[in-house]
N, C-alpha and C positions, 0 to 999 in steps of 0.2 A: 247719500251714499247708498249704493245697492249691494246687497249680499246675496250670493247664490249658494244654496245648500242642497244636498240630495236627500231624498226620503223614499223609503220602500212603500209601495202602494198597498201593502197588506192592511194597513189601518183603515183604508177606504174601501177596498174591494175584496177583502178577505182573501181566500185562496185564488180567486180570479186574477188579482193583481199582486199576489205574493211574489217577491223577488223582482218585480218590475220597478225600476228606479226612475224617479222623476227629479228633475232639476227645478228648484223653486227659487225664484228671485224675489227678494223683499226690499222695498224701499225703507231703509232703516229709520229715517227721520219721520216718514209718514206712518210707519208701523203697518205697512200694507203689502200684501202679496201682489206683485205687479205682473208676474209671468210664471207659467208652469209649462214645462216641456218634458216629454218622455225622453229618456236617454237614447241615443242613437242605436245602441245594440238591441233595444227592446222595441223599436219602431215596427218591425214586421209583425210581431205578435200583437202589438197594440192596435195596428191598423185593422185587424179583424174584429175589433170591438167597437162599441159606440164611442168613438173618440171624443166628440164634443161633451157627451154626458160625463165621461170619466175624468176629463181634464177639469170640468167644472167642479166635480165632486172633490178631486184632489186639491184644487185651489181653495174651496171652502174649508176643507179640513186643515189645510196649511194656514189659512187665515185665523182659524180658531186657535191653532197651536201658537202662532205668533202673538196673538192677543193675550193668551195665557202666559207666555214667557214675559211679556212686558208688564203684565199686571202683577206678577209675582217676583220680579227681579229689577235690580237697578239697570240702567242702560249699559253700564260697563259689563255686568254679568250677562245680560242678554246678548251683547255682541260676542262675548266669549262662547256662549252656548251655540250661537248660530254659526260661528266660524270654527268651532272645535269638532271635527268630524272623526268618525271611526275609520278604521283601515278600509272598510268597504264603501266609504263615502257618505254614510248615513250619520245623522245626529241622534243622540240619545238623551232623553229627558228623564 
């Protein structure tokens, strides 16, 4: 099963990526981030940056987050956290 959640880029790029939302897809069984995309409405801004670098950084950060979730929660709780989003589409830990 794959789950996609949204995350603000602030944790990775500080003010440079603050407010830039990324869709992060996780393979739940493998506990692995399989895809990271910048949301469509932020593409123009993001295209002016080093796209490969920042997508790699966001993916690495997301993978650490996923590993932390699974290390500290049951699978049921992890699923709830990854699918329970805030009104702006972000997850909160």
